[in-house]
C-alpha positions in Angstrom: -16.5 -3.7 -1.9 -13.0 -4.9 -2.7 -10.4 -4.8 0.2 -7.8 -3.2 -2.1 -10.1 -0.2 -2.5 -10.6 0.2 1.3 -7.2 -0.3 2.8 -4.9 2.3 1.3 -3.4 5.6 2.2 -5.0 8.8 1.0 -2.7 10.4 -1.6 -2.3 14.0 -2.5 -1.8 17.0 -0.1 -5.4 17.4 1.2 -6.4 17.6 4.8 -7.1 13.8 5.0 -4.0 12.8 3.1 -1.2 10.7 4.5 1.3 13.5 3.7 -0.6 15.8 6.2 -1.3 13.1 8.8 1.9 11.1 9.1 3.9 13.1 11.7 3.7 10.2 14.2 5.2 7.8 11.7 8.0 10.2 10.9 8.8 10.6 14.6 9.1 6.8 14.9 11.3 6.6 11.8 13.6 9.3 13.2 13.6 7.8 16.7 14.7 4.4 15.4 17.4 5.8 13.1 20.3 5.0 15.4 19.1 1.4 15.8 18.6 1.0 12.0 22.0 2.6 11.3 23.7 0.2 13.6 22.0 -2.8 12.1 22.8 -1.7 8.5 26.4 -0.9 9.4 26.8 -4.3 10.9 25.3 -6.0 7.9 27.4 -4.0 5.5 30.6 -4.7 7.4 30.0 -8.4 7.4 29.4 -8.8 3.7 31.9 -10.3 1.4 33.0 -8.1 -1.5 30.8 -10.2 -3.9 27.6 -9.9 -1.9 24.9 -7.3 -2.6 22.4 -5.4 -0.3 18.9 -5.0 -1.9 16.6 -2.4 -0.4 12.8 -2.4 -1.0 10.2 -0.1 0.4 7.1 -2.3 0.8 5.0 0.3 2.6 2.0 2.0 1.1 2.6 5.6 2.2 2.5 8.4 -0.4 3.9 11.4 1.5 7.2 12.6 2.8 7.8 9.4 4.8 7.8 7.3 1.6 11.5 7.7 0.9 12.9 8.7 4.3 13.8 5.2 5.6 15.3 4.2 2.3 17.2 7.4 2.0 18.6 6.9 5.5 19.7 3.3 4.7 21.5 4.5 1.5 23.3 7.3 3.4 24.4 4.8 6.1 25.8 2.4 3.5 27.5 5.2 1.7 29.1 6.4 4.9 30.3 2.8 5.7 31.7 2.4 2.2 33.7 5.7 2.5 35.1 4.7 5.9 36.2 1.4 4.6 38.0 2.7 1.5 
């Protein structure tokens, strides 16, 4: 049996899916939002105008938590950009 077929999240919306069983992960994402926001704000404010921030979601989730952290990062950067203009 291949490891790649064993170690993955269950997709879809069934009872055993990641989407239905990821509340703990979502709570941790939300609990750490202020720490993440502070780190991203600091990073953004210390960039020179020619530097770029690249964001990649390297997780393997397939439910509502998939885009939550990336969305929060983009919102924080957008807020910092608006405050700096």
